[in-house]
N, C-alpha and C positions, 0 to 999 in steps of 0.2 A: 324736807328735802334740802340737802346741803348745796351750797354754791360751788360750782367747779373752780379749781384752783386758778386757772387762767383768767376767769372772769373776776375773781377776787383781786388778782394783781392789777387788772385793768381798772378796777374800782378804787385802787390805792390801798386795798386791805392786804394784810399778810396772811397767806393760807397756812393752815396747819398741815404739814407734810406727814403722811402716813408711811410707816415702814412697809416695804414691799413684802407680800406674803411669801414665805419660804415654801416652795413646792415640796410636798412629801411624796416620795415615790409610791406608786401603787404596790400593794402587797403581792399582786399577781407577778410583777416583775421579779420580786425576790424569790417567789416560788420557782419560776422558770430558771433563774440563775442557779439556784441550789440544785434543781433537778439536772441541769446540764453538767454541773460540777460532779455530781454523783455518777451520771452516765459516763462521763469522760474519765473519771479518776478513782471511782470506788474500787477497793480491793475485791477480787472475785469471790473471796470467802465470806463476804458480807452480803446480806439480802436487805433490800429496802424497797419501799413503795411510798407514793404520795397518797394521802387519804383525802379525797375531795368531797368532804361532807358539808362544807359551809356555804356553798354557792346558793344563790336564789334559784328556786325551782318552782314549777307550777304545783298546785296543791295535789294533783293526782300522783305525780312522781314522788313528791315528798312523802305522801302517805304510804306509797308502795315501799319506798326505801326504809321507812320506819318499821313497817310490818316485816321487812326482810332482816331487821336487826341492826340497822345503822344507828349508832348511839351518839349522843351529843358529847362534846368535850374532848374527843380524841385528837391527837396532834396531827399536824399537816404531814409530817414525815414519820414513818415507823421504820426503824432499822433493827435488824437482828444480827448480833455479832456471831463470829464463828463458833462461840461457845453456847449460843442460843439465848443470850441475854437481850431483852428488849431495850431499845434506846428510842427516846421520843424527842422530836425536834418540832417545836411550835414556832411558826413565823408570824410576826405581827408588823403592821404598818407603824411607822414612827408615830408616837403619840397615842396609840391604841393600847388597851389593857386586855388581859385575859377575861373571858366571860366567867361566870360562876361555875359553869360545867367544866370549862378548861382548867380553872384553878383547882377544882375537886380532882380531876384526873391527874394533874401535876402533883398534888399532895399524895394521892394514892401511889403514884410511881415512886416518889421520894421515900415514902414510908416503907416501901418494899425493896429499896436499893436499886431500882431501875432508873438509870440516868434519864433525866428530862431537862431540856434546855429551851428557854424562850429566847428567840433572837429577833431583834428589830432591824438588823443590818446584815449584809452579806458577810462582813468581817466577823460578826458575832457567830453566825452560822458556821463559817469556816473554822473559827476557833474551836467550836464544839466538835466538829467532825475530825479536826486534827487531834484534839485531846483524846477522842475515842479511838483513834487510829483507823479510821474508815478509809482514808485515802491512800493510794499507792505512792503518791509523791507528796512532798512538803510544799505547800503554797503559802507564801507570805501574804499578810493582809494588804489590802489595796494601798494603804499609806506607807508600806514598807518595800514596794518595788516588784511584786509579781512572783512567779514560780521560781523555785530553786531546784 
């Protein structure tokens, strides 16, 4: 067990200061922000849904969903363009990586020309949605000053 810094100072010793941990926003907050953006600003000729397959569930519910056909690796948001092209948006918490199943789905999409983006921040998700022309309005990234 280490000695608390104030006690070390009182004993005349120099404490080693630790860097404060940087808080990483929860992935849920990013999901909610992207969903709100889509609800408020998605063009009406686009269809989209959130695919909530990754939450912790009790064994009975998980087993039922698996029997119903819920598959691993699908993205958090599935969007369909006016031309019927699937677009996939996977959201991750800063510092987290894709699972093997998610990486396989991403590779499958890319090999078939279906756009797939992994975003760790709201600005990255916004950039993908803007590039795909999903939104009715142009919204600048947070660092650039808001809606235009």
